[in-house]
DOROVO-297282 format. One record per residue (C-alpha): x, y, z; residue number from 1. Coordinates in Angstrom, 1 decimal. Each point is the difference from the previous one (the first is absolute). Layout:
N
PT / X / Y / Z / NUM
...
***
This chain:
510
PT / -0.1 / -0.1 / -0.2 / 1
PT / 1.8 / 3.5 / -0.9 / 2
PT / -3.0 / 2.2 / -1.1 / 3
PT / -3.9 / 0.3 / 0.1 / 4
PT / 0.4 / 2.2 / -3.3 / 5
PT / 2.1 / -2.3 / -2.0 / 6
PT / 0.2 / -3.7 / -0.4 / 7
PT / 3.4 / 0.6 / -0.9 / 8
PT / 1.5 / 3.1 / 1.1 / 9
PT / 1.2 / 2.5 / -2.7 / 10
PT / 3.4 / 1.7 / 0.1 / 11
PT / 0.7 / 3.4 / 1.8 / 12
PT / 0.7 / 1.4 / -3.4 / 13
PT / -3.6 / -1.1 / -1.3 / 14
PT / -1.5 / 1.7 / 2.8 / 15
PT / 1.7 / 3.5 / -0.3 / 16
PT / -2.2 / 2.6 / 0.4 / 17
PT / -0.7 / 1.3 / -3.4 / 18
PT / -3.4 / 0.9 / -1.0 / 19
PT / -1.2 / -1.5 / -3.2 / 20
PT / -0.4 / 2.1 / -3.2 / 21
PT / -3.8 / -0.5 / -0.3 / 22
PT / -0.7 / 1.0 / 3.8 / 23
PT / -0.5 / 3.5 / -0.6 / 24
PT / -2.1 / -0.6 / -3.5 / 25
PT / -2.3 / -2.4 / 1.8 / 26
PT / -0.5 / 1.8 / 3.3 / 27
PT / 1.4 / -3.0 / 1.7 / 28
PT / 2.4 / 2.5 / 1.9 / 29
PT / -3.2 / 1.6 / 1.6 / 30
PT / -1.1 / -3.5 / 0.9 / 31
PT / 3.1 / -1.1 / 1.7 / 32
PT / 0.8 / 3.3 / 1.7 / 33
PT / -3.7 / -0.6 / 1.5 / 34
PT / 0.5 / -3.6 / 1.0 / 35
PT / 3.4 / 0.8 / 2.0 / 36
PT / -1.0 / 3.0 / 1.6 / 37
PT / 0.7 / -0.3 / 3.7 / 38
PT / 2.1 / -3.2 / -0.5 / 39
PT / 3.2 / 1.7 / -0.7 / 40
PT / 1.9 / -2.0 / 2.4 / 41
PT / -0.4 / -3.0 / -2.2 / 42
PT / 1.4 / 1.6 / -3.4 / 43
PT / -2.8 / -1.9 / -1.8 / 44
PT / 0.7 / 1.9 / -3.4 / 45
PT / 2.5 / -2.4 / -1.6 / 46
PT / -2.5 / -2.8 / 0.4 / 47
PT / -2.7 / 1.9 / -2.3 / 48
PT / 2.8 / 0.6 / -2.5 / 49
PT / 0.8 / -3.5 / -0.8 / 50
PT / -2.5 / -2.0 / -2.4 / 51
PT / 0.4 / -3.7 / 0.4 / 52
PT / 0.8 / -1.9 / -3.1 / 53
PT / -1.4 / -3.4 / 0.8 / 54
PT / -3.4 / -1.3 / 0.4 / 55
PT / 1.1 / -1.8 / 3.4 / 56
PT / 1.2 / 3.4 / 1.7 / 57
PT / -3.6 / 1.7 / -0.8 / 58
PT / -1.8 / -3.2 / 1.4 / 59
PT / 2.1 / 0.0 / 3.2 / 60
PT / -0.9 / 3.4 / 0.8 / 61
PT / -3.7 / -0.3 / -1.1 / 62
PT / -0.2 / -2.9 / 2.6 / 63
PT / 1.9 / 2.2 / 2.8 / 64
PT / -2.4 / 2.6 / -0.8 / 65
PT / -3.1 / -2.5 / 0.4 / 66
PT / 1.5 / -1.2 / 3.3 / 67
PT / 0.1 / 3.6 / 1.4 / 68
PT / -3.3 / 0.8 / -1.3 / 69
PT / -1.1 / -2.5 / 2.8 / 70
PT / -0.8 / 2.3 / 3.1 / 71
PT / 1.7 / -2.1 / 2.6 / 72
PT / 3.4 / 0.0 / -2.0 / 73
PT / 0.0 / 3.7 / -0.9 / 74
PT / -0.6 / 1.0 / 3.9 / 75
PT / 2.6 / -2.2 / 1.1 / 76
PT / 2.5 / 1.4 / -2.7 / 77
PT / -0.8 / 3.5 / 1.2 / 78
PT / 0.4 / -0.8 / 3.5 / 79
PT / 3.3 / -1.5 / -0.7 / 80
PT / 1.0 / 3.2 / -2.1 / 81
PT / -0.9 / 2.4 / 2.9 / 82
PT / 2.0 / -1.9 / 2.5 / 83
PT / 3.2 / 0.1 / -2.7 / 84
PT / -0.7 / 3.8 / -0.4 / 85
PT / 0.1 / 0.1 / 3.9 / 86
PT / 3.0 / -1.9 / 0.0 / 87
PT / 1.8 / 2.1 / -2.3 / 88
PT / -1.1 / 3.1 / 1.8 / 89
PT / 1.4 / -1.2 / 3.1 / 90
PT / 3.4 / -0.7 / -1.7 / 91
PT / 0.2 / 3.3 / -1.4 / 92
PT / -0.7 / 1.5 / 3.7 / 93
PT / 2.6 / -2.2 / 1.6 / 94
PT / 2.4 / 1.6 / -2.7 / 95
PT / -0.8 / 3.6 / 1.2 / 96
PT / 0.5 / -1.0 / 3.6 / 97
PT / 3.2 / 1.7 / 1.6 / 98
PT / -0.1 / -2.1 / 3.2 / 99
PT / 1.2 / -3.6 / -0.9 / 100
PT / -2.3 / -1.8 / 2.6 / 101
PT / -3.0 / 1.9 / -1.4 / 102
PT / 1.1 / -0.9 / -3.6 / 103
PT / 0.2 / -3.4 / 1.0 / 104
PT / -3.5 / 0.0 / 1.5 / 105
PT / -1.9 / 1.1 / -3.1 / 106
PT / 2.3 / -2.5 / -2.0 / 107
PT / -1.1 / -2.6 / 2.4 / 108
PT / -3.6 / 1.0 / -0.5 / 109
PT / 0.4 / -0.1 / -3.7 / 110
PT / 1.2 / -3.8 / 0.0 / 111
PT / -3.1 / -0.7 / 2.3 / 112
PT / -2.4 / 1.4 / -2.6 / 113
PT / 1.8 / -1.9 / -2.7 / 114
PT / -0.3 / -3.5 / 1.7 / 115
PT / -3.6 / 0.6 / 0.9 / 116
PT / -1.0 / 1.0 / -3.6 / 117
PT / 1.9 / -2.7 / -1.6 / 118
PT / -1.4 / -2.7 / 2.4 / 119
PT / -3.6 / 1.3 / -0.2 / 120
PT / 0.1 / 0.0 / -3.9 / 121
PT / 1.3 / -3.3 / 0.1 / 122
PT / -3.0 / -1.4 / 2.0 / 123
PT / -2.5 / 2.3 / -1.8 / 124
PT / 1.0 / -1.0 / -3.3 / 125
PT / 0.1 / -3.8 / 0.8 / 126
PT / -3.8 / 0.5 / 1.1 / 127
PT / -0.9 / 1.9 / -3.1 / 128
PT / 1.3 / -3.0 / -2.2 / 129
PT / 0.7 / 2.4 / -3.2 / 130
PT / -0.3 / -1.6 / -3.3 / 131
PT / 2.5 / 1.7 / -2.4 / 132
PT / 3.5 / -1.3 / -0.4 / 133
PT / 1.7 / 3.2 / 1.1 / 134
PT / -2.0 / 0.0 / 3.2 / 135
PT / 0.6 / -3.7 / 0.8 / 136
PT / 3.9 / 0.3 / -0.5 / 137
PT / 0.1 / 2.7 / 2.2 / 138
PT / -2.3 / -1.6 / 2.6 / 139
PT / 2.4 / -3.1 / 0.1 / 140
PT / 3.0 / 2.2 / 0.1 / 141
PT / -1.5 / 1.9 / 2.8 / 142
PT / -0.8 / -2.8 / 2.1 / 143
PT / 3.6 / -1.6 / -0.6 / 144
PT / 1.4 / 3.4 / 1.3 / 145
PT / -1.9 / 0.2 / 3.0 / 146
PT / 0.8 / -3.6 / 0.9 / 147
PT / 3.6 / 0.6 / -1.1 / 148
PT / 2.7 / -0.1 / 3.1 / 149
PT / 1.3 / 3.4 / -1.0 / 150
PT / -3.3 / 1.7 / 0.6 / 151
PT / -1.0 / -1.8 / 3.0 / 152
PT / 3.3 / 0.9 / 1.3 / 153
PT / -0.7 / 3.5 / -0.7 / 154
PT / -3.3 / -0.1 / 1.6 / 155
PT / 1.0 / -1.7 / 3.1 / 156
PT / 3.2 / 2.1 / 0.7 / 157
PT / -2.2 / 3.2 / -0.7 / 158
PT / -2.7 / -1.0 / 2.4 / 159
PT / 3.0 / -1.1 / 2.7 / 160
PT / 1.3 / 3.9 / -0.6 / 161
PT / -3.5 / 1.4 / 0.7 / 162
PT / -0.7 / -2.2 / 3.0 / 163
PT / 3.4 / 1.1 / 1.4 / 164
PT / -0.7 / 4.0 / -0.7 / 165
PT / -3.5 / -0.7 / 1.6 / 166
PT / 1.8 / -1.2 / 3.1 / 167
PT / 2.1 / 3.2 / 0.4 / 168
PT / -1.4 / 2.1 / 3.0 / 169
PT / 1.8 / 2.8 / 1.7 / 170
PT / -0.9 / 2.9 / 2.2 / 171
PT / 0.7 / 3.7 / -0.3 / 172
PT / 1.0 / 2.0 / 2.9 / 173
PT / -0.4 / 3.7 / -0.4 / 174
PT / 1.5 / 2.2 / 2.7 / 175
PT / 2.1 / 3.3 / 0.4 / 176
PT / -0.6 / 0.9 / -3.8 / 177
PT / 1.5 / -3.1 / -1.2 / 178
PT / -0.9 / -3.7 / -0.6 / 179
PT / 1.3 / -3.5 / 0.5 / 180
PT / -1.1 / -3.1 / -1.8 / 181
PT / -0.1 / -3.0 / 2.1 / 182
PT / -1.0 / -3.5 / -0.4 / 183
PT / -3.5 / -0.8 / 1.1 / 184
PT / 0.1 / -1.7 / 3.6 / 185
PT / -3.5 / -0.4 / 0.9 / 186
PT / -0.4 / 3.2 / 1.2 / 187
PT / -3.5 / 1.3 / 1.4 / 188
PT / -2.7 / 1.2 / -2.2 / 189
PT / -0.5 / 3.5 / 1.3 / 190
PT / -2.8 / 0.5 / -2.3 / 191
PT / -2.0 / -2.4 / 1.6 / 192
PT / 0.9 / 1.6 / 3.5 / 193
PT / -1.0 / 3.6 / -1.6 / 194
PT / -3.4 / -1.5 / -0.9 / 195
PT / -0.7 / -1.5 / 3.3 / 196
PT / 0.9 / 3.2 / 1.9 / 197
PT / -1.9 / 2.2 / -2.3 / 198
PT / -3.1 / -2.2 / -0.3 / 199
PT / -2.1 / 1.4 / 2.6 / 200
PT / 0.1 / 3.5 / -1.4 / 201
PT / -1.3 / -1.4 / -3.2 / 202
PT / -3.8 / 1.4 / -0.5 / 203
PT / -0.7 / -0.9 / -4.0 / 204
PT / 2.2 / -1.5 / -2.8 / 205
PT / 2.8 / 2.5 / -0.6 / 206
PT / 0.7 / 1.4 / -3.3 / 207
PT / 2.8 / -1.9 / -1.9 / 208
PT / 2.8 / 2.5 / -0.9 / 209
PT / 2.3 / -2.4 / -1.4 / 210
PT / 1.2 / 0.7 / -3.8 / 211
PT / -0.5 / -2.7 / -2.4 / 212
PT / 2.8 / -0.2 / -2.6 / 213
PT / -1.8 / -1.3 / -3.3 / 214
PT / 3.2 / -0.7 / -1.6 / 215
PT / 3.4 / -1.3 / 1.1 / 216
PT / 2.6 / 2.9 / 0.3 / 217
PT / 2.5 / -0.6 / -2.9 / 218
PT / 2.8 / 0.3 / 2.1 / 219
PT / 1.0 / 0.2 / 3.7 / 220
PT / 0.9 / 3.2 / 1.6 / 221
PT / 3.4 / 0.5 / 1.4 / 222
PT / -1.0 / -0.8 / 3.8 / 223
PT / -1.5 / -3.3 / -1.4 / 224
PT / 3.0 / -0.8 / -2.0 / 225
PT / 2.1 / 0.5 / 2.9 / 226
PT / -2.1 / -2.4 / 2.2 / 227
PT / 0.1 / -2.4 / -2.7 / 228
PT / 3.8 / 0.1 / 0.2 / 229
PT / 0.0 / -0.9 / 3.6 / 230
PT / -2.4 / -2.6 / -0.4 / 231
PT / 2.3 / -1.8 / -2.6 / 232
PT / 2.7 / 0.2 / 2.6 / 233
PT / -2.4 / -1.5 / 2.6 / 234
PT / -1.1 / -2.9 / -2.4 / 235
PT / 3.2 / -0.8 / -2.4 / 236
PT / -1.1 / -3.6 / -0.7 / 237
PT / -3.8 / 1.2 / -1.5 / 238
PT / 1.5 / 2.9 / -1.9 / 239
PT / 3.0 / -1.7 / -1.2 / 240
PT / -2.3 / -3.0 / -1.2 / 241
PT / -2.1 / 2.8 / -1.8 / 242
PT / 3.0 / 1.3 / -1.6 / 243
PT / 1.3 / -3.1 / -1.3 / 244
PT / -3.3 / -1.3 / -1.3 / 245
PT / -0.3 / 3.3 / -1.9 / 246
PT / 3.3 / -0.2 / -1.7 / 247
PT / -0.5 / -3.9 / -0.8 / 248
PT / -3.1 / 0.6 / -1.7 / 249
PT / 0.6 / 3.4 / -1.7 / 250
PT / -1.3 / -1.7 / -3.3 / 251
PT / -2.9 / -2.1 / 1.2 / 252
PT / -2.7 / 0.6 / -3.0 / 253
PT / -0.2 / -3.2 / -2.3 / 254
PT / 0.6 / 0.7 / -3.7 / 255
PT / -2.8 / -1.4 / -1.3 / 256
PT / -2.4 / 1.0 / 2.5 / 257
PT / 1.4 / 3.7 / -0.5 / 258
PT / -0.7 / -0.6 / -3.6 / 259
PT / -3.6 / -1.5 / 0.4 / 260
PT / -0.9 / 3.1 / 2.2 / 261
PT / 0.9 / 2.4 / -2.7 / 262
PT / -0.9 / -2.0 / -3.2 / 263
PT / -3.6 / -0.8 / 1.5 / 264
PT / -1.0 / 3.5 / 0.1 / 265
PT / 0.0 / 0.2 / -3.8 / 266
PT / -3.2 / -2.5 / 0.2 / 267
PT / -1.4 / 2.0 / 3.1 / 268
PT / 0.4 / 3.4 / -1.5 / 269
PT / -1.5 / -1.1 / -3.2 / 270
PT / -3.0 / -1.5 / 1.7 / 271
PT / -0.4 / 3.3 / 1.8 / 272
PT / 0.0 / 1.8 / -3.2 / 273
PT / -2.6 / -2.0 / -1.5 / 274
PT / -2.4 / -0.2 / 2.8 / 275
PT / -0.7 / 3.4 / -0.8 / 276
PT / -1.0 / -1.1 / -3.4 / 277
PT / -2.0 / -2.9 / 1.3 / 278
PT / -1.7 / 2.1 / 2.6 / 279
PT / -1.3 / 2.2 / -2.9 / 280
PT / -1.6 / -2.6 / -1.5 / 281
PT / 2.7 / -0.6 / -3.0 / 282
PT / 1.2 / -3.4 / -0.6 / 283
PT / 3.5 / -1.2 / -0.1 / 284
PT / 1.1 / -3.8 / -1.0 / 285
PT / 2.8 / -2.4 / -0.4 / 286
PT / 0.7 / 0.0 / -3.7 / 287
PT / 0.7 / -3.3 / -1.8 / 288
PT / 3.5 / 0.3 / -1.6 / 289
PT / 0.5 / -0.8 / -3.6 / 290
PT / 3.4 / -0.5 / -1.5 / 291
PT / 2.0 / -0.9 / -3.0 / 292
PT / -1.9 / -0.4 / -3.3 / 293
PT / -3.4 / 0.1 / 1.8 / 294
PT / -0.9 / 3.7 / -0.3 / 295
PT / -3.9 / -0.2 / 0.6 / 296
PT / -0.7 / 2.3 / 2.6 / 297
PT / -2.8 / 1.8 / 1.6 / 298
PT / -1.0 / 2.4 / 2.7 / 299
PT / -3.4 / 0.9 / 1.3 / 300
PT / -1.0 / 3.0 / 2.1 / 301
PT / 3.7 / 1.1 / 0.2 / 302
PT / 0.8 / 3.6 / 1.2 / 303
PT / 2.9 / 2.5 / 0.6 / 304
PT / 0.9 / -0.6 / 3.7 / 305
PT / 1.6 / 3.3 / 0.3 / 306
PT / -3.0 / 1.9 / -1.6 / 307
PT / -2.4 / -2.1 / 2.1 / 308
PT / 1.8 / 1.0 / 3.2 / 309
PT / -0.6 / 3.5 / -0.9 / 310
PT / -3.5 / -0.2 / -0.9 / 311
PT / -0.9 / -1.8 / 3.0 / 312
PT / 1.6 / 2.7 / 2.1 / 313
PT / -2.2 / 2.5 / -1.8 / 314
PT / -3.2 / -2.6 / 0.3 / 315
PT / -0.1 / 0.0 / -3.7 / 316
PT / -1.1 / -3.1 / -2.1 / 317
PT / 2.9 / -2.3 / -1.6 / 318
PT / -0.8 / -1.1 / -3.4 / 319
PT / 1.1 / -3.7 / -1.1 / 320
PT / 0.8 / -1.2 / -3.3 / 321
PT / 0.6 / -3.5 / -1.9 / 322
PT / 2.4 / -1.4 / -2.2 / 323
PT / 1.1 / -3.1 / -2.0 / 324
PT / 2.1 / -1.4 / -2.5 / 325
PT / -0.7 / -3.3 / -1.7 / 326
PT / 1.9 / -2.0 / -2.6 / 327
PT / 2.3 / 2.2 / -2.3 / 328
PT / -1.2 / 3.2 / 1.8 / 329
PT / 3.1 / 1.8 / 1.6 / 330
PT / -0.7 / 3.8 / -0.4 / 331
PT / -2.8 / 2.0 / 1.5 / 332
PT / -0.4 / 3.4 / -2.0 / 333
PT / -1.9 / 2.3 / 2.5 / 334
PT / -1.7 / 3.0 / -1.9 / 335
PT / -2.8 / 2.4 / 0.8 / 336
PT / -0.7 / 3.2 / 1.4 / 337
PT / 2.4 / 2.1 / 1.9 / 338
PT / -0.2 / -0.1 / 3.9 / 339
PT / -1.8 / -3.3 / -0.6 / 340
PT / 2.2 / -2.3 / 2.2 / 341
PT / 2.2 / -1.3 / -2.6 / 342
PT / 3.4 / 0.7 / 1.8 / 343
PT / -1.7 / -1.3 / 3.2 / 344
PT / -1.1 / -3.3 / -1.9 / 345
PT / 3.4 / -0.5 / -1.2 / 346
PT / 1.9 / 1.1 / 3.3 / 347
PT / -2.2 / -2.6 / 1.7 / 348
PT / 0.8 / -2.9 / -2.4 / 349
PT / 3.8 / 0.7 / 0.9 / 350
PT / -0.9 / 0.0 / 3.6 / 351
PT / -1.6 / -3.2 / 0.2 / 352
PT / 2.7 / -1.8 / -2.1 / 353
PT / 2.7 / 1.4 / 2.3 / 354
PT / -1.7 / -0.5 / 3.5 / 355
PT / -0.8 / -3.7 / -1.3 / 356
PT / 3.4 / -0.4 / -1.0 / 357
PT / 1.4 / 1.0 / 3.6 / 358
PT / -2.7 / -2.6 / 1.5 / 359
PT / -2.7 / 2.4 / 1.4 / 360
PT / -3.6 / -0.1 / -0.3 / 361
PT / -1.2 / 2.4 / -2.9 / 362
PT / -2.8 / 2.6 / -0.4 / 363
PT / -2.7 / -2.2 / -1.8 / 364
PT / -2.8 / -2.7 / 0.6 / 365
PT / 2.1 / -2.9 / -2.0 / 366
PT / 2.7 / 0.2 / -2.3 / 367
PT / 2.6 / -2.1 / -2.0 / 368
PT / 3.1 / 2.2 / -0.7 / 369
PT / 3.3 / -0.8 / -1.8 / 370
PT / 3.2 / -0.5 / 1.7 / 371
PT / 2.5 / 2.5 / -1.9 / 372
PT / 3.7 / 0.3 / -0.1 / 373
PT / -0.2 / 3.9 / -0.4 / 374
PT / -2.9 / 2.4 / 0.0 / 375
PT / 1.0 / 3.1 / -2.0 / 376
PT / -2.1 / 3.1 / 0.2 / 377
PT / 0.2 / 3.4 / -2.3 / 378
PT / -2.0 / 2.8 / 1.3 / 379
PT / 0.3 / 3.6 / -0.8 / 380
PT / 2.6 / 1.7 / 1.9 / 381
PT / 1.2 / 3.5 / 0.2 / 382
PT / 3.0 / 1.0 / -2.4 / 383
PT / 3.3 / 0.0 / 1.7 / 384
PT / 2.5 / 2.3 / -0.3 / 385
PT / 2.8 / -2.8 / 0.8 / 386
PT / -0.5 / -2.1 / -3.0 / 387
PT / -0.2 / 2.9 / -2.3 / 388
PT / -2.7 / -1.9 / -2.3 / 389
PT / -3.4 / 1.4 / -1.3 / 390
PT / -3.0 / -1.9 / 1.1 / 391
PT / -0.5 / -2.0 / -3.1 / 392
PT / 3.7 / -0.9 / 0.0 / 393
PT / -0.2 / -0.9 / 3.7 / 394
PT / -3.1 / -2.2 / -0.8 / 395
PT / 1.9 / -1.9 / -2.9 / 396
PT / 2.9 / -0.5 / 2.1 / 397
PT / -2.0 / -1.6 / 2.9 / 398
PT / -2.0 / -2.2 / -2.3 / 399
PT / 3.2 / -1.2 / -1.8 / 400
PT / 1.1 / -1.0 / 3.3 / 401
PT / -3.3 / -1.9 / 1.0 / 402
PT / 0.2 / -1.8 / -3.5 / 403
PT / 3.5 / -0.9 / 0.2 / 404
PT / -0.6 / -1.5 / 3.6 / 405
PT / -3.5 / -1.4 / -0.2 / 406
PT / -0.2 / -3.9 / -0.2 / 407
PT / -3.3 / -2.1 / -0.6 / 408
PT / -0.3 / -0.2 / 3.5 / 409
PT / -0.1 / 3.7 / 0.8 / 410
PT / -2.9 / 2.3 / 0.5 / 411
PT / -0.2 / 3.4 / -1.5 / 412
PT / -2.1 / 3.2 / 0.8 / 413
PT / -0.1 / 2.9 / -2.2 / 414
PT / -2.0 / 3.2 / 0.8 / 415
PT / -0.6 / 2.6 / -2.8 / 416
PT / 3.1 / 0.3 / -1.5 / 417
PT / 1.1 / 2.0 / -3.1 / 418
PT / -2.3 / 2.6 / 1.0 / 419
PT / 2.6 / 2.7 / -0.9 / 420
PT / -0.2 / -0.8 / -3.6 / 421
PT / -2.4 / 0.2 / -3.0 / 422
PT / -2.8 / -2.6 / -0.2 / 423
PT / 1.7 / -1.2 / -3.2 / 424
PT / 3.3 / -0.6 / 1.6 / 425
PT / -1.6 / -1.4 / 3.2 / 426
PT / -1.8 / -2.5 / -1.9 / 427
PT / 3.0 / -1.1 / -2.0 / 428
PT / 2.0 / -0.2 / 3.1 / 429
PT / -2.3 / -1.7 / 2.1 / 430
PT / -1.0 / -2.8 / -2.7 / 431
PT / 3.8 / -0.6 / -0.3 / 432
PT / 0.4 / -0.4 / 3.7 / 433
PT / -3.2 / -2.2 / 0.4 / 434
PT / 1.6 / -2.4 / -2.8 / 435
PT / 3.1 / -0.1 / 1.9 / 436
PT / -1.8 / -0.8 / 3.4 / 437
PT / -2.7 / -2.6 / -1.4 / 438
PT / 3.3 / -1.8 / -1.8 / 439
PT / 1.4 / -0.3 / 3.5 / 440
PT / -3.2 / -1.4 / 1.1 / 441
PT / -0.1 / 2.3 / 3.2 / 442
PT / -3.1 / 0.2 / 1.9 / 443
PT / -1.1 / 3.6 / 0.8 / 444
PT / -2.2 / 3.1 / -0.1 / 445
PT / 0.2 / 2.7 / -2.4 / 446
PT / -2.0 / 3.3 / 0.8 / 447
PT / -0.4 / 2.2 / -3.1 / 448
PT / -1.9 / 2.5 / -2.2 / 449
PT / 0.7 / -2.2 / -3.0 / 450
PT / -2.9 / -2.0 / -0.7 / 451
PT / 1.7 / -2.1 / -2.9 / 452
PT / 2.1 / -1.7 / 2.4 / 453
PT / -2.8 / -1.8 / 1.7 / 454
PT / -0.6 / -2.0 / -3.2 / 455
PT / 3.7 / -0.3 / -1.2 / 456
PT / 0.1 / -3.6 / 0.7 / 457
PT / -2.0 / -3.2 / 1.3 / 458
PT / 2.6 / 0.6 / 3.2 / 459
PT / -1.7 / 3.4 / 0.8 / 460
PT / -3.1 / 0.4 / 1.9 / 461
PT / -2.2 / 3.2 / 0.0 / 462
PT / -1.1 / 1.4 / 3.4 / 463
PT / -1.8 / 3.5 / 0.0 / 464
PT / -0.5 / 2.1 / 3.0 / 465
PT / -3.6 / 1.3 / 0.1 / 466
PT / -2.4 / 2.9 / 1.0 / 467
PT / -3.5 / 0.1 / 1.1 / 468
PT / -1.8 / -0.3 / -3.4 / 469
PT / -2.3 / 3.1 / 0.4 / 470
PT / 2.5 / 2.1 / 1.7 / 471
PT / 3.2 / -0.4 / -1.8 / 472
PT / 2.1 / 2.4 / 2.4 / 473
PT / -0.6 / -2.5 / 2.8 / 474
PT / 2.4 / -2.9 / 0.0 / 475
PT / -0.9 / -3.1 / 1.5 / 476
PT / 3.7 / -1.1 / 0.4 / 477
PT / -1.0 / -3.5 / -1.4 / 478
PT / 2.3 / -1.5 / -2.5 / 479
PT / -1.8 / -2.6 / -2.4 / 480
PT / 0.8 / -2.3 / -2.5 / 481
PT / -1.4 / 1.3 / -3.2 / 482
PT / 1.0 / 1.3 / -3.2 / 483
PT / 1.7 / 3.5 / 0.1 / 484
PT / -2.3 / 2.7 / -1.3 / 485
PT / 2.3 / 3.0 / -0.5 / 486
PT / -2.0 / 2.1 / 2.7 / 487
PT / 2.0 / 2.2 / 2.1 / 488
PT / -3.0 / 2.2 / 1.4 / 489
PT / 2.5 / 2.6 / 0.3 / 490
PT / -2.9 / 2.9 / -1.1 / 491
PT / -2.0 / -1.5 / 2.8 / 492
PT / 2.9 / 0.8 / 2.5 / 493
PT / 0.3 / 3.6 / -1.4 / 494
PT / -3.7 / 0.7 / 0.3 / 495
PT / 0.1 / -1.2 / 3.5 / 496
PT / 3.0 / 2.3 / 1.0 / 497
PT / -1.4 / 2.9 / -2.3 / 498
PT / 3.3 / -0.1 / -2.0 / 499
PT / -1.6 / -0.6 / -3.6 / 500
PT / 0.9 / 2.5 / -2.8 / 501
PT / -3.1 / 1.9 / 0.5 / 502
PT / 0.2 / 0.0 / 3.8 / 503
PT / 3.2 / 1.4 / 0.0 / 504
PT / -0.9 / 2.5 / -2.7 / 505
PT / -2.9 / 1.3 / 2.3 / 506
PT / 2.3 / 0.2 / 2.9 / 507
PT / 2.7 / 2.2 / -2.0 / 508
PT / -0.6 / 4.0 / 0.2 / 509
PT / -0.8 / 1.5 / -3.5 / 510
***
C-alpha cells in the first residue's frame, strides 16, 4: 500500500505543479480553486493537474469515491483529518516554544494525538468495511501498522511518560517577595480549613469571581517558566524521560499514513464541492470510460460546473444539455445565435472529459466518455505583445501545434477561431483545419459561425443553440442536435438593447 490516489504511484516529476494548458479555457482553474479553498495545507493542486492515462487508475479512484460517499467512512476520514490537523498545530506550537520543557510537553501531546487518531481510524475502517481496492489496501496496512511492535512501543512509552508526569506534584512557598519550589509532602489542604472556618458566615451562594480561560495560553510567562525549571531539578527522572522520548521520536508519523492524510482530501474536497450541486437538484454521475478505437460517447444533462456554482449562488436556474457521437461521428460543430450558450457547451464537453480522466464524478445524469491522451483547446485570447504576432498569425501558430501533436486518442475543442479575417478566408482555413483534424480521427467540439463545417463530412455532427420560438431575443441556452440554420438572431439582440441603425440615428443629435 502506497497511495489512496494511485494504484501505482507516479513519479515526483509527473506530479509537478504545472497547470495544464486547457485549464483556463475550460474554467477548470476556477473549479479547482473552489474545491481546494481552505485546504491549502494539503497542496492538492498537483493531483488535479495530472490526468490519468489508464482505465485501471480511473476505476481505482471511482471506487474510492464510492466508499467515501458512505457517510460512515466519510465521517471517520474527517475525524481523522481533524486530529492530524491538530497534531500538526501542536508540533508547530512546540517549535515556537523557548522553554525546552514546555516545547516537549506540546510535542508529547502531538504524539498522543497521532497515536489516538491512527488507532481510532484503524478500528473504524475495520468496522465500516469499505469495498474499494484503495481503501481495502489501506485498511490492511493500518491494521498491520497498529499491531506492529514499533507502534505499540511508541504508544507504551508515551503512556509511561504521561503517567510519570501526572505523578509530578509540588508545592510553591511564597514569602518575603520570593518563592520556593518543593516536592509535595502531604501538606495540609488549607483551602478546606478556610472553607470550614467561614462556613458559619455563609448566607447564600457566593458570586463566583474565578476567571475562566477559554483557551490555553500559548506560552508560559517568565515566572511559570522559572517554576518549571525548579520542578525539573526536583524531578530529573520524569523530565529526563520526557526529553529522551521526544528526541528519540522526533520523526514519528508513518510515511504511508501521512500520504493518506493528504491524498484523501482530494476525494473529501471534491465531494464537498459537488454536494452543493446535488443540493440544488443537479445530477452528478460516475461516467463509463471508453478507450482505444471505441469512440461512441454520450452525456445526458451535462452542465458547466463553474457556471453552475455561480448561478446557484445567485439563485438562478442551470441549463443542462445532452450530446452523443455514434459510429464514425467525431466532431460536434456548434452554430447558432450569439450569447446562446455555444461556448458554455464546448467548455462543458471539455470539463466532463477532463474530470472523468482524473477519476472524479462529473456533472450530468449519465455519461460514456473517452479516455484521451491529450485534451487540446483553442479559445480566443487577447493579443500578446510578447510574441509580436497578429491575431490571425497567432491562431494559425496555435492550431499548427495542435494538428502536429494530436493523435487519434486526442480531444480537440475549438471556439470561434478565424474571427479576425474575412469570411472567405475563414471558410477556407476552417475547412483545411477540419480536414486535418478529421484525418487524425480526433474527437471534439468546434464552435463556429461557419455553417458549412457542420456538414463537411459524415464525421461531423451539427448542433445548434436555440432561442424561444416567438421571442428570438431570448436565448434558451439549450444546444440541440439539428441541421444548422444560419440564423444568428443578431438583429433581435440589437433591438433588445436599442442599438439598431435606426435606434442609433434617433439618439444622435441632428
